[in-house]
C-alpha positions, -999 to 999 in steps of 0.1 A, spaced: 275 -468 -259 271 -457 -223 285 -423 -211 314 -439 -192 326 -458 -223 353 -443 -244 351 -447 -282 375 -472 -297 406 -453 -308 424 -483 -323 444 -476 -354 440 -494 -386 466 -521 -378 456 -527 -342 439 -560 -333 420 -571 -303 450 -593 -293 483 -583 -279 499 -550 -289 535 -539 -290 554 -507 -295 574 -502 -327 593 -472 -341 585 -459 -376 606 -431 -388 616 -424 -351 580 -422 -340 564 -447 -316 533 -466 -325 514 -493 -305 501 -518 -330 488 -553 -331 515 -579 -335 495 -602 -357 483 -597 -393 504 -566 -399 518 -560 -434 545 -536 -446 517 -517 -463 500 -512 -429 533 -498 -416 534 -474 -445 498 -463 -438 509 -453 -402 530 -426 -419 503 -417 -444 522 -431 -474 501 -450 -499 512 -486 -505 517 -480 -543 543 -453 -535 559 -468 -503 592 -484 -496 592 -500 -461 625 -512 -446 632 -529 -413 664 -525 -393 684 -557 -392 705 -569 -362 736 -559 -383 724 -523 -385 715 -526 -422 681 -517 -436 662 -546 -453 634 -538 -478 601 -556 -471 575 -569 -495 544 -547 -490 518 -575 -490 536 -600 -468 525 -604 -432 553 -594 -408 564 -610 -376 563 -580 -353 582 -577 -320 583 -549 -294 610 -524 -303 612 -532 -340 624 -503 -360 610 -494 -395 618 -468 -421 591 -456 -445 600 -436 -476 583 -427 -508 594 -443 -541 590 -410 -559 580 -375 -549 558 -354 -572 567 -317 -571 558 -287 -590 564 -251 -593 537 -226 -590 
C-alpha cells in the first residue's frame, strides 16, 4: 500500500458493489445491498446469530421476523430491529 492509500474500512457485510444506508436499532449503517443475511444485520449490533432475533419494519408498521440464514433484499432506508433471544445475567 502506498502512503496516500487509506486502509479498507469496509464492514463485514459490505461488498465491492453498490452500498445503501439502513437503520438498525436507530443507528445508520452503510452496507452492501447484495448477499446480506439477517445474521449479518445482527453482527452489526454485536449480537451472535445463535442468540439473535432480527425483524424488519413492514410498510404497515408491523415488525416481521426474518430467518437468519436467508439472503435479504436490501433497499436504502430499510429499518431493522435486532434483539437477543435471551439475556444471561448474574449477581455478583
